[in-house]
Biopython code that builds the backbone (N, CA, C, O; Angstrom):
import numpy as np
from Bio.PDB.StructureBuilder import StructureBuilder

atoms = [
    (1, "MET", "N", (1.610, -22.179, 7.940)),
    (1, "MET", "CA", (1.986, -20.809, 7.660)),
    (1, "MET", "C", (3.178, -20.785, 6.703)),
    (1, "MET", "O", (4.084, -21.612, 6.803)),
    (2, "ASP", "N", (3.165, -19.839, 5.789)),
    (2, "ASP", "CA", (4.237, -19.767, 4.799)),
    (2, "ASP", "C", (5.235, -18.643, 5.078)),
    (2, "ASP", "O", (6.136, -18.409, 4.272)),
    (3, "GLY", "N", (5.090, -17.954, 6.194)),
    (3, "GLY", "CA", (6.029, -16.895, 6.543)),
    (3, "GLY", "C", (5.700, -15.540, 5.949)),
    (3, "GLY", "O", (6.498, -14.608, 6.053)),
    (4, "THR", "N", (4.533, -15.416, 5.325)),
    (4, "THR", "CA", (4.139, -14.137, 4.738)),
    (4, "THR", "C", (3.898, -13.106, 5.831)),
    (4, "THR", "O", (3.269, -13.396, 6.849)),
    (5, "VAL", "N", (4.405, -11.900, 5.609)),
    (5, "VAL", "CA", (4.219, -10.795, 6.541)),
    (5, "VAL", "C", (3.552, -9.648, 5.795)),
    (5, "VAL", "O", (3.952, -9.313, 4.680)),
    (6, "GLY", "N", (2.540, -9.049, 6.406)),
    (6, "GLY", "CA", (1.864, -7.896, 5.826)),
    (6, "GLY", "C", (2.324, -6.614, 6.500)),
    (6, "GLY", "O", (2.329, -6.511, 7.726)),
    (7, "LEU", "N", (2.709, -5.641, 5.689)),
    (7, "LEU", "CA", (3.113, -4.319, 6.187)),
    (7, "LEU", "C", (2.170, -3.286, 5.575)),
    (7, "LEU", "O", (2.358, -2.870, 4.432)),
    (8, "PHE", "N", (1.167, -2.878, 6.328)),
    (8, "PHE", "CA", (0.154, -1.962, 5.829)),
    (8, "PHE", "C", (0.153, -0.687, 6.668)),
    (8, "PHE", "O", (0.166, -0.743, 7.898)),
    (9, "ASP", "N", (0.137, 0.445, 6.002)),
    (9, "ASP", "CA", (0.127, 1.747, 6.653)),
    (9, "ASP", "C", (-1.207, 2.405, 6.313)),
    (9, "ASP", "O", (-1.436, 2.790, 5.166)),
    (10, "THR", "N", (-2.086, 2.536, 7.304)),
    (10, "THR", "CA", (-3.412, 3.099, 7.065)),
    (10, "THR", "C", (-3.355, 4.619, 7.016)),
    (10, "THR", "O", (-2.706, 5.264, 7.839)),
    (11, "LYS", "N", (-4.044, 5.167, 6.042)),
    (11, "LYS", "CA", (-4.092, 6.617, 5.847)),
    (11, "LYS", "C", (-5.514, 7.012, 5.481)),
    (11, "LYS", "O", (-6.290, 6.188, 4.997)),
    (12, "LEU", "N", (-5.851, 8.270, 5.713)),
    (12, "LEU", "CA", (-7.143, 8.803, 5.328)),
    (12, "LEU", "C", (-7.003, 10.294, 5.082)),
    (12, "LEU", "O", (-6.357, 10.998, 5.858)),
    (13, "GLY", "N", (-7.601, 10.773, 4.013)),
    (13, "GLY", "CA", (-7.627, 12.200, 3.727)),
    (13, "GLY", "C", (-6.262, 12.818, 3.586)),
    (13, "GLY", "O", (-5.469, 12.402, 2.741)),
    (14, "ARG", "N", (-5.981, 13.803, 4.401)),
    (14, "ARG", "CA", (-4.727, 14.561, 4.319)),
    (14, "ARG", "C", (-3.497, 13.670, 4.516)),
    (14, "ARG", "O", (-2.475, 13.868, 3.859)),
    (15, "THR", "N", (-3.595, 12.698, 5.410)),
    (15, "THR", "CA", (-2.426, 11.825, 5.637)),
    (15, "THR", "C", (-2.159, 10.948, 4.418)),
    (15, "THR", "O", (-1.008, 10.622, 4.130)),
    (16, "ALA", "N", (-3.224, 10.560, 3.693)),
    (16, "ALA", "CA", (-3.036, 9.797, 2.455)),
    (16, "ALA", "C", (-2.427, 10.688, 1.374)),
    (16, "ALA", "O", (-1.585, 10.249, 0.591)),
    (17, "GLU", "N", (-2.857, 11.916, 1.346)),
    (17, "GLU", "CA", (-2.340, 12.880, 0.364)),
    (17, "GLU", "C", (-0.850, 13.140, 0.574)),
    (17, "GLU", "O", (-0.099, 13.296, -0.389)),
    (18, "ASP", "N", (-0.436, 13.186, 1.819)),
    (18, "ASP", "CA", (0.956, 13.509, 2.160)),
    (18, "ASP", "C", (1.858, 12.282, 2.307)),
    (18, "ASP", "O", (2.977, 12.407, 2.805)),
    (19, "ALA", "N", (1.401, 11.109, 1.888)),
    (19, "ALA", "CA", (2.126, 9.861, 2.136)),
    (19, "ALA", "C", (3.094, 9.459, 1.031)),
    (19, "ALA", "O", (3.615, 8.344, 1.067)),
    (20, "LYS", "N", (3.352, 10.312, 0.058)),
    (20, "LYS", "CA", (4.155, 9.948, -1.109)),
    (20, "LYS", "C", (5.496, 9.297, -0.732)),
    (20, "LYS", "O", (5.787, 8.187, -1.178)),
    (21, "TYR", "N", (6.287, 9.958, 0.060)),
    (21, "TYR", "CA", (7.626, 9.437, 0.375)),
    (21, "TYR", "C", (7.556, 8.177, 1.240)),
    (21, "TYR", "O", (8.353, 7.255, 1.063)),
    (22, "ARG", "N", (6.625, 8.139, 2.153)),
    (22, "ARG", "CA", (6.448, 6.955, 2.993)),
    (22, "ARG", "C", (5.990, 5.775, 2.135)),
    (22, "ARG", "O", (6.506, 4.667, 2.281)),
    (23, "ALA", "N", (5.031, 6.004, 1.247)),
    (23, "ALA", "CA", (4.506, 4.941, 0.384)),
    (23, "ALA", "C", (5.576, 4.396, -0.543)),
    (23, "ALA", "O", (5.716, 3.181, -0.684)),
    (24, "GLU", "N", (6.324, 5.272, -1.169)),
    (24, "GLU", "CA", (7.360, 4.839, -2.104)),
    (24, "GLU", "C", (8.492, 4.126, -1.376)),
    (24, "GLU", "O", (9.051, 3.157, -1.891)),
    (25, "GLY", "N", (8.828, 4.597, -0.194)),
    (25, "GLY", "CA", (9.855, 3.930, 0.608)),
    (25, "GLY", "C", (9.417, 2.538, 1.043)),
    (25, "GLY", "O", (10.213, 1.598, 1.029)),
    (26, "LEU", "N", (8.162, 2.408, 1.426)),
    (26, "LEU", "CA", (7.632, 1.110, 1.834)),
    (26, "LEU", "C", (7.618, 0.144, 0.656)),
    (26, "LEU", "O", (7.990, -1.019, 0.813)),
    (27, "ALA", "N", (7.197, 0.599, -0.514)),
    (27, "ALA", "CA", (7.166, -0.261, -1.711)),
    (27, "ALA", "C", (8.575, -0.730, -2.074)),
    (27, "ALA", "O", (8.768, -1.895, -2.421)),
    (28, "LYS", "N", (9.540, 0.149, -1.999)),
    (28, "LYS", "CA", (10.925, -0.224, -2.320)),
    (28, "LYS", "C", (11.488, -1.187, -1.283)),
    (28, "LYS", "O", (12.204, -2.126, -1.631)),
    (29, "TYR", "N", (11.169, -0.958, -0.015)),
    (29, "TYR", "CA", (11.626, -1.848, 1.051)),
    (29, "TYR", "C", (11.074, -3.260, 0.847)),
    (29, "TYR", "O", (11.813, -4.239, 0.944)),
    (30, "ILE", "N", (9.780, -3.359, 0.566)),
    (30, "ILE", "CA", (9.155, -4.660, 0.356)),
    (30, "ILE", "C", (9.802, -5.377, -0.829)),
    (30, "ILE", "O", (10.105, -6.567, -0.743)),
    (31, "LYS", "N", (10.012, -4.673, -1.915)),
    (31, "LYS", "CA", (10.629, -5.274, -3.097)),
    (31, "LYS", "C", (12.043, -5.776, -2.786)),
    (31, "LYS", "O", (12.418, -6.876, -3.191)),
    (32, "LYS", "N", (12.816, -4.971, -2.072)),
    (32, "LYS", "CA", (14.189, -5.339, -1.731)),
    (32, "LYS", "C", (14.227, -6.560, -0.815)),
    (32, "LYS", "O", (15.037, -7.465, -1.015)),
    (33, "GLN", "N", (13.361, -6.583, 0.179)),
    (33, "GLN", "CA", (13.336, -7.709, 1.109)),
    (33, "GLN", "C", (12.858, -8.993, 0.431)),
    (33, "GLN", "O", (13.350, -10.077, 0.743)),
    (34, "ASN", "N", (11.903, -8.876, -0.494)),
    (34, "ASN", "CA", (11.432, -10.057, -1.216)),
    (34, "ASN", "C", (12.531, -10.644, -2.096)),
    (34, "ASN", "O", (12.586, -11.859, -2.288)),
    (35, "LYS", "N", (13.401, -9.798, -2.630)),
    (35, "LYS", "CA", (14.536, -10.297, -3.406)),
    (35, "LYS", "C", (15.506, -11.076, -2.529)),
    (35, "LYS", "O", (16.257, -11.920, -3.021)),
    (36, "LYS", "N", (15.489, -10.792, -1.228)),
    (36, "LYS", "CA", (16.346, -11.495, -0.275)),
    (36, "LYS", "C", (15.696, -12.769, 0.258)),
    (36, "LYS", "O", (16.263, -13.453, 1.110)),
    (37, "GLY", "N", (14.501, -13.086, -0.247)),
    (37, "GLY", "CA", (13.842, -14.319, 0.156)),
    (37, "GLY", "C", (12.698, -14.174, 1.131)),
    (37, "GLY", "O", (12.059, -15.169, 1.474)),
    (38, "LYS", "N", (12.420, -12.973, 1.586)),
    (38, "LYS", "CA", (11.287, -12.778, 2.486)),
    (38, "LYS", "C", (9.995, -12.813, 1.670)),
    (38, "LYS", "O", (10.028, -12.725, 0.442)),
    (39, "ILE", "N", (8.883, -12.939, 2.342)),
    (39, "ILE", "CA", (7.581, -12.912, 1.685)),
    (39, "ILE", "C", (6.770, -11.777, 2.328)),
    (39, "ILE", "O", (6.016, -11.996, 3.276)),
    (40, "LEU", "N", (6.939, -10.576, 1.798)),
    (40, "LEU", "CA", (6.253, -9.399, 2.326)),
    (40, "LEU", "C", (5.217, -8.895, 1.329)),
    (40, "LEU", "O", (5.434, -8.924, 0.118)),
    (41, "HIS", "N", (4.102, -8.440, 1.853)),
    (41, "HIS", "CA", (3.057, -7.786, 1.071)),
    (41, "HIS", "C", (2.644, -6.552, 1.845)),
    (41, "HIS", "O", (2.719, -6.534, 3.073)),
    (42, "GLY", "N", (2.208, -5.521, 1.138)),
    (42, "GLY", "CA", (1.728, -4.354, 1.861)),
    (42, "GLY", "C", (1.736, -3.102, 1.033)),
    (42, "GLY", "O", (1.898, -3.139, -0.186)),
    (43, "GLY", "N", (1.558, -1.987, 1.714)),
    (43, "GLY", "CA", (1.517, -0.679, 1.089)),
    (43, "GLY", "C", (0.626, 0.243, 1.904)),
    (43, "GLY", "O", (0.320, -0.027, 3.065)),
    (44, "ILE", "N", (0.222, 1.323, 1.282)),
    (44, "ILE", "CA", (-0.674, 2.293, 1.905)),
    (44, "ILE", "C", (-2.104, 1.823, 1.675)),
    (44, "ILE", "O", (-2.468, 1.472, 0.552)),
    (45, "VAL", "N", (-2.912, 1.814, 2.718)),
    (45, "VAL", "CA", (-4.317, 1.443, 2.585)),
    (45, "VAL", "C", (-5.207, 2.566, 3.095)),
    (45, "VAL", "O", (-4.865, 3.276, 4.041)),
    (46, "THR", "N", (-6.354, 2.708, 2.448)),
    (46, "THR", "CA", (-7.328, 3.706, 2.860)),
    (46, "THR", "C", (-8.723, 3.185, 2.585)),
    (46, "THR", "O", (-8.913, 2.332, 1.717)),
    (47, "SER", "N", (-9.686, 3.687, 3.308)),
    (47, "SER", "CA", (-11.075, 3.285, 3.134)),
    (47, "SER", "C", (-11.747, 4.223, 2.139)),
    (47, "SER", "O", (-11.714, 5.444, 2.294)),
    (48, "VAL", "N", (-12.368, 3.623, 1.101)),
    (48, "VAL", "CA", (-13.074, 4.387, 0.074)),
    (48, "VAL", "C", (-14.446, 3.753, -0.112)),
    (48, "VAL", "O", (-14.544, 2.596, -0.522)),
    (49, "ASP", "N", (-15.489, 4.489, 0.180)),
    (49, "ASP", "CA", (-16.857, 3.988, 0.003)),
    (49, "ASP", "C", (-17.059, 2.617, 0.643)),
    (49, "ASP", "O", (-17.599, 1.704, 0.018)),
    (50, "LYS", "N", (-16.623, 2.483, 1.887)),
    (50, "LYS", "CA", (-16.767, 1.260, 2.681)),
    (50, "LYS", "C", (-15.948, 0.078, 2.157)),
    (50, "LYS", "O", (-16.195, -1.064, 2.545)),
    (51, "ASN", "N", (-14.987, 0.339, 1.289)),
    (51, "ASN", "CA", (-14.056, -0.674, 0.795)),
    (51, "ASN", "C", (-12.635, -0.229, 1.098)),
    (51, "ASN", "O", (-12.333, 0.964, 1.077)),
    (52, "TRP", "N", (-11.772, -1.185, 1.377)),
    (52, "TRP", "CA", (-10.366, -0.864, 1.585)),
    (52, "TRP", "C", (-9.638, -0.909, 0.254)),
    (52, "TRP", "O", (-9.813, -1.839, -0.533)),
    (53, "ARG", "N", (-8.819, 0.107, 0.011)),
    (53, "ARG", "CA", (-8.011, 0.186, -1.200)),
    (53, "ARG", "C", (-6.541, 0.160, -0.809)),
    (53, "ARG", "O", (-6.152, 0.684, 0.234)),
    (54, "LEU", "N", (-5.726, -0.463, -1.669)),
    (54, "LEU", "CA", (-4.291, -0.630, -1.437)),
    (54, "LEU", "C", (-3.506, 0.010, -2.560)),
    (54, "LEU", "O", (-3.813, -0.190, -3.735)),
    (55, "ASN", "N", (-2.489, 0.783, -2.198)),
    (55, "ASN", "CA", (-1.525, 1.286, -3.171)),
    (55, "ASN", "C", (-0.167, 0.741, -2.759)),
    (55, "ASN", "O", (0.358, 1.083, -1.700)),
    (56, "ASN", "N", (0.398, -0.114, -3.612)),
    (56, "ASN", "CA", (1.706, -0.703, -3.330)),
    (56, "ASN", "C", (2.684, -0.425, -4.468)),
    (56, "ASN", "O", (3.632, -1.180, -4.682)),
    (57, "LYS", "N", (2.446, 0.650, -5.183)),
    (57, "LYS", "CA", (3.280, 1.008, -6.330)),
    (57, "LYS", "C", (4.541, 1.747, -5.867)),
    (57, "LYS", "O", (4.545, 2.402, -4.825)),
    (58, "GLU", "N", (5.602, 1.628, -6.656)),
    (58, "GLU", "CA", (6.831, 2.355, -6.329)),
    (58, "GLU", "C", (6.700, 3.840, -6.660)),
    (58, "GLU", "O", (7.492, 4.657, -6.190)),
    (59, "SER", "N", (5.716, 4.182, -7.458)),
    (59, "SER", "CA", (5.421, 5.588, -7.756)),
    (59, "SER", "C", (4.012, 5.869, -7.237)),
    (59, "SER", "O", (3.027, 5.458, -7.850)),
    (60, "TYR", "N", (3.921, 6.562, -6.118)),
    (60, "TYR", "CA", (2.659, 6.779, -5.401)),
    (60, "TYR", "C", (1.880, 7.941, -5.994)),
    (60, "TYR", "O", (2.423, 9.017, -6.244)),
    (61, "ASN", "N", (0.588, 7.697, -6.212)),
    (61, "ASN", "CA", (-0.302, 8.746, -6.687)),
    (61, "ASN", "C", (-1.562, 8.724, -5.841)),
    (61, "ASN", "O", (-2.225, 7.692, -5.734)),
    (62, "TYR", "N", (-1.894, 9.854, -5.243)),
    (62, "TYR", "CA", (-3.134, 9.969, -4.485)),
    (62, "TYR", "C", (-3.989, 11.039, -5.130)),
    (62, "TYR", "O", (-3.604, 12.206, -5.197)),
    (63, "ASN", "N", (-5.145, 10.631, -5.600)),
    (63, "ASN", "CA", (-6.122, 11.552, -6.166)),
    (63, "ASN", "C", (-7.484, 11.018, -5.758)),
    (63, "ASN", "O", (-7.908, 9.982, -6.269)),
    (64, "PRO", "N", (-8.188, 11.698, -4.845)),
    (64, "PRO", "CA", (-9.463, 11.168, -4.350)),
    (64, "PRO", "C", (-10.541, 11.068, -5.430)),
    (64, "PRO", "O", (-11.613, 10.520, -5.178)),
    (65, "ASN", "N", (-10.274, 11.586, -6.619)),
    (65, "ASN", "CA", (-11.220, 11.482, -7.730)),
    (65, "ASN", "C", (-10.814, 10.413, -8.744)),
    (65, "ASN", "O", (-11.529, 10.172, -9.717)),
    (66, "ASP", "N", (-9.671, 9.776, -8.517)),
    (66, "ASP", "CA", (-9.179, 8.757, -9.453)),
    (66, "ASP", "C", (-8.461, 7.660, -8.662)),
    (66, "ASP", "O", (-7.347, 7.864, -8.180)),
    (67, "TRP", "N", (-9.096, 6.514, -8.535)),
    (67, "TRP", "CA", (-8.551, 5.401, -7.764)),
    (67, "TRP", "C", (-7.940, 4.332, -8.659)),
    (67, "TRP", "O", (-7.769, 3.193, -8.223)),
    (68, "SER", "N", (-7.607, 4.673, -9.898)),
    (68, "SER", "CA", (-7.093, 3.676, -10.843)),
    (68, "SER", "C", (-5.737, 3.098, -10.436)),
    (68, "SER", "O", (-5.405, 1.990, -10.856)),
    (69, "ASP", "N", (-4.950, 3.803, -9.639)),
    (69, "ASP", "CA", (-3.657, 3.293, -9.170)),
    (69, "ASP", "C", (-3.810, 2.437, -7.897)),
    (69, "ASP", "O", (-2.825, 1.900, -7.390)),
    (70, "TRP", "N", (-5.012, 2.314, -7.399)),
    (70, "TRP", "CA", (-5.275, 1.601, -6.152)),
    (70, "TRP", "C", (-6.084, 0.354, -6.463)),
    (70, "TRP", "O", (-6.992, 0.387, -7.293)),
    (71, "GLU", "N", (-5.755, -0.743, -5.797)),
    (71, "GLU", "CA", (-6.513, -1.973, -5.987)),
    (71, "GLU", "C", (-7.364, -2.231, -4.748)),
    (71, "GLU", "O", (-7.056, -1.745, -3.660)),
    (72, "PHE", "N", (-8.434, -2.999, -4.925)),
    (72, "PHE", "CA", (-9.253, -3.391, -3.782)),
    (72, "PHE", "C", (-8.443, -4.352, -2.912)),
    (72, "PHE", "O", (-7.776, -5.256, -3.415)),
    (73, "LEU", "N", (-8.514, -4.141, -1.622)),
    (73, "LEU", "CA", (-7.832, -5.011, -0.675)),
    (73, "LEU", "C", (-8.787, -6.097, -0.242)),
    (73, "LEU", "O", (-9.793, -5.816, 0.409)),
    (74, "ASP", "N", (-8.493, -7.311, -0.588)),
    (74, "ASP", "CA", (-9.342, -8.446, -0.256)),
    (74, "ASP", "C", (-9.036, -8.876, 1.163)),
    (74, "ASP", "O", (-7.939, -9.358, 1.447)),
    (75, "LEU", "N", (-9.999, -8.703, 2.059)),
    (75, "LEU", "CA", (-9.796, -9.031, 3.463)),
    (75, "LEU", "C", (-10.274, -10.432, 3.831)),
    (75, "LEU", "O", (-10.286, -10.798, 5.006)),
    (76, "SER", "N", (-10.665, -11.208, 2.834)),
    (76, "SER", "CA", (-11.159, -12.568, 3.146)),
    (76, "SER", "C", (-10.025, -13.554, 3.288)),
    (76, "SER", "O", (-10.262, -14.733, 3.547)),
]
sb = StructureBuilder()
sb.init_structure("model")
sb.init_model(0)
sb.init_chain("A")
sb.init_seg("    ")
for serial, (resi, resn, name, xyz) in enumerate(atoms, 1):
    if name == "N":
        sb.init_residue(resn, " ", resi, " ")
    sb.init_atom(name, np.array(xyz, "f"), 0.0, 1.0, " ", f" {name:<3s}", serial, name[0])
structure = sb.get_structure()
């Protein structure tokens, strides 16, 4: 084990839409802790067409018609 910790906050629909401040705070926290030597990964995740999507950007954008700011979450 390399000490990596995942911090994922699951959202769907309205909760994903309203997650701006939580998402941005989580992204900033992860970045700050990684600068201190931790190994954190995470962000807001939601299910889209039977796939999990991750948004870990410091500037959160939720638009159910545009997933370009979200990456596929590889669960393998």
